[in-house]
C-alpha positions, 0 to 999 in steps of 0.5 A, spaced: 352 436 652 356 433 647 362 437 645 367 436 639 375 435 640 378 439 635 385 438 632 390 443 636 395 448 633 401 446 637 405 451 633 404 458 630 406 455 623 402 448 624 396 448 619 395 440 619 398 434 622 398 427 623 394 424 628 399 419 630 396 415 636 390 415 640 391 414 648 384 413 649 379 409 646 371 410 645 367 409 652 373 411 656 372 417 662 376 423 660 378 428 665 381 435 664 389 434 663 389 427 661 393 425 655 388 423 650 392 423 643 399 424 640 399 429 634 405 429 629 407 436 627 412 438 622 417 438 627 415 433 633 410 428 636 407 432 641 402 429 646 395 432 646 391 434 653 384 434 654 381 441 656 374 438 659 372 432 662 366 427 660 366 420 656 370 419 649 363 418 645 366 417 638 373 417 635 372 421 628 379 421 625 382 414 626 390 414 628 395 414 623 390 419 619 395 424 615 393 431 613 388 433 619 387 440 618 387 445 625 381 446 628 377 440 625 373 435 629 377 429 631 373 426 636 366 427 640 366 428 648 359 426 651 357 427 658 356 420 663 350 417 660 349 421 654 348 418 647 353 421 641 349 425 637 346 421 631 349 426 626 356 424 628 355 417 626 356 419 618 364 419 616 367 426 616 366 430 609 372 429 605 377 436 604 374 440 599 366 438 601 364 445 603 358 446 607 355 450 602 355 444 597 348 441 599 347 438 592 353 433 593 352 432 600 344 430 599 346 425 593 352 422 598 347 421 604 341 419 600 340 412 597 342 411 590 336 410 585 334 404 582 337 403 575 335 399 569 337 392 569 341 394 562 345 399 566 351 396 571 350 398 578 356 403 580 357 408 586 357 415 584 363 416 587 367 412 582 364 415 576 369 418 571 371 425 572 370 426 565 363 426 566 363 431 571 361 427 577 365 428 583 370 422 585 370 422 593 377 420 595 381 421 601 387 426 601 392 421 602 389 416 597 389 422 592 397 424 593 398 416 593 395 416 586 398 422 583 405 420 585 404 413 582 400 415 576 394 412 577 387 414 574 382 415 580 376 414 575 379 407 574 378 405 581 372 403 586 372 405 593 372 401 599 371 406 604 364 409 606 359 411 601 364 409 595 370 413 598 377 411 595 382 410 601 389 408 602 387 401 601 384 401 594 391 405 592 395 399 595 391 394 592 392 398 585 399 398 586 400 391 587 395 389 581 395 394 576 393 390 570 387 387 574 385 393 577 385 397 570 381 391 567 376 390 573 374 398 573 375 401 566 370 400 560 372 394 556 373 398 550 377 403 553 385 402 553 389 403 559 391 410 560 398 412 559 402 413 565 403 421 566 410 424 565 415 423 570 411 417 573 414 411 576 413 405 572 418 400 575 416 396 581 417 400 588 414 401 595 410 407 596 411 410 603 407 416 604 410 422 607 410 424 614 408 431 616 415 433 617 418 430 611 412 434 607 414 441 611 422 440 610 421 439 602 417 445 602 421 449 606 428 447 603 425 448 596 422 455 597 429 457 601 433 454 594 428 458 590 427 464 593 434 466 597 440 467 593 445 463 596 453 464 596 458 460 598 465 461 602 469 455 604 476 455 608 480 450 611 481 451 618 487 447 623 484 443 628 490 441 632 490 446 638 482 445 639 483 438 639 488 439 645 484 444 649 478 439 648 483 433 651 485 437 657 478 440 659 475 433 658 481 430 662 479 435 668 472 434 668 468 431 673 466 424 670 459 424 674 455 428 678 451 435 677 458 438 674 460 432 670 461 433 662 464 431 656 466 436 650 465 434 643 468 438 637 461 440 636 460 443 642 467 448 641 465 449 634 458 452 637 461 456 642 466 459 637 461 461 632 457 464 637 463 468 639 465 470 631 457 472 631 459 477 637 465 480 633 462 480 626 454 481 628 452 483 621 452 476 619 447 475 625 441 477 621 435 476 617 432 479 610 425 482 611 421 486 605 422 493 610 429 492 612 435 487 615 433 485 622 439 484 626 438 480 632 441 482 639 441 475 642 446 470 639 441 464 638 444 458 634 440 452 631 444 446 630 442 441 625 440 434 628 438 428 624 432 424 626 428 418 623 423 423 619 428 428 617 432 434 620 430 438 626 434 444 629 434 445 636 437 452 639 442 453 644 440 460 646 445 466 648 450 461 646 456 467 647 454 467 654 454 460 656 460 456 658 463 450 654 460 445 659 453 448 659 453 448 652 455 441 651 450 438 656 444 442 653 446 440 646 446 433 649 439 434 652 436 437 646 439 432 641 436 426 645 429 430 646 429 431 638 430 424 637 425 422 641 420 427 638 419 431 645 422 437 643 417 443 645 416 449 640 420 454 643 426 449 643 426 449 635 423 455 633 427 461 632 435 462 632 439 467 628 444 462 625 445 455 623 450 449 624 450 443 620 456 438 622 457 432 617 464 430 620 462 424 624 460 421 617 466 422 614 464 428 609 470 432 608 466 438 605 459 440 603 454 446 602 448 447 606 441 450 604 440 456 609 434 455 614 429 461 613 429 466 615 436 466 617 441 469 613 447 464 614 449 456 615 455 453 617 457 446 614 462 443 618 466 437 614 471 432 617 477 433 621 483 429 617 490 429 617 493 433 611 499 435 608 500 443 609 505 448 608 508 452 613 514 457 611 518 453 606 516 446 609 511 441 609 508 439 615 502 434 617 496 437 621 489 436 622 484 440 618 477 441 617 473 444 611 468 449 613 463 452 608 459 458 609 452 459 605 449 466 606 443 470 603 447 475 598 441 480 600 444 480 607 451 478 607 456 479 601 462 476 600 467 481 604 462 480 610 462 473 609 469 472 609 470 477 615 466 472 619 469 466 616 476 469 618 474 471 625 471 464 626 478 461 623 482 465 628 478 462 634 478 455 632 486 455 631 487 459 638 482 456 642 484 459 649 479 465 647 473 460 648 475 460 655 474 468 656 
């Protein structure tokens, strides 16, 4: 019996994803546990395994399709020798085509009535929205048209049943004047670009699922969380000396091998500071402030599609070598898009380090529902005053962004002072 293969929910927050790639083709035998596709979620590209066996009878959603809703059918699985049900030959309805809207469905499926010779033949999908007719367009094409300021009513769709698809928008972008003159009535002037539309020549790259989620979450964070910033210059020389000593004594190969980075020591120092000032390890909720029992630190890692924050869990209880090796493994899987949801979901505090890019200071946006994120600048030689003399020291500027509903100025300053004391006297990292 034919069964639908549905778009899976690969994380608790996932509502839609991009079907990045099919690893099986129509007609292939499928066994339970076979990897059949790769799904791009808001955080990573994950493999999808089959739960039933049979033959991949029909692919309903082609690879590269964005905005595929969770639990939407993406393919049909049939038994050996079984035919694909006839109704699956029709393309899936565009989002917004509700099952109860029978009138529109019948008009879309039925042959178009003959038109008098004096009327120009035109698919119903391309009739102007001004006449109350529905314009059939894929979600991706609709977003591209909105961003480019293209009036969908001026386009003729090349997709099934006259549906406007990505290729139609790309063609309109390449030849905007020709597209407008071919589809608009001769008496109508081209519609003016909408306010804020990009009119200069450009290449439009559709958003990935991750980029859309990052944009939404950061906008919400900046709009809804009252950010408050505290900056402090911290001496690094003692920490750099300790790092050099430990790396010189570390095994170069084998199970116990490690090589510490400055970031590894910063993670450990932040974890200890959170133990000393635990009220920063918290989140705001409508019912009260949630104080975390564990010290789980999210560390920002840059990847091609944006940013992801794998988590070092229980960082205050782990040694420097363990933190270093775990962070390298997490960063590698993050860049390969292979992180598991439990490796990036959660965390009570974040660290963002741009020092390796030469950035001396910056303010980071809080990663909700957390209440604080530490921005680390580059270590650099600076002239400092010690006593009544000027000396040269390696300094870095750290900026703590806090949710003022949870962490006020005095509490944030207390945490930064604890962090500074650990960095400038780093032997406590060994305890």
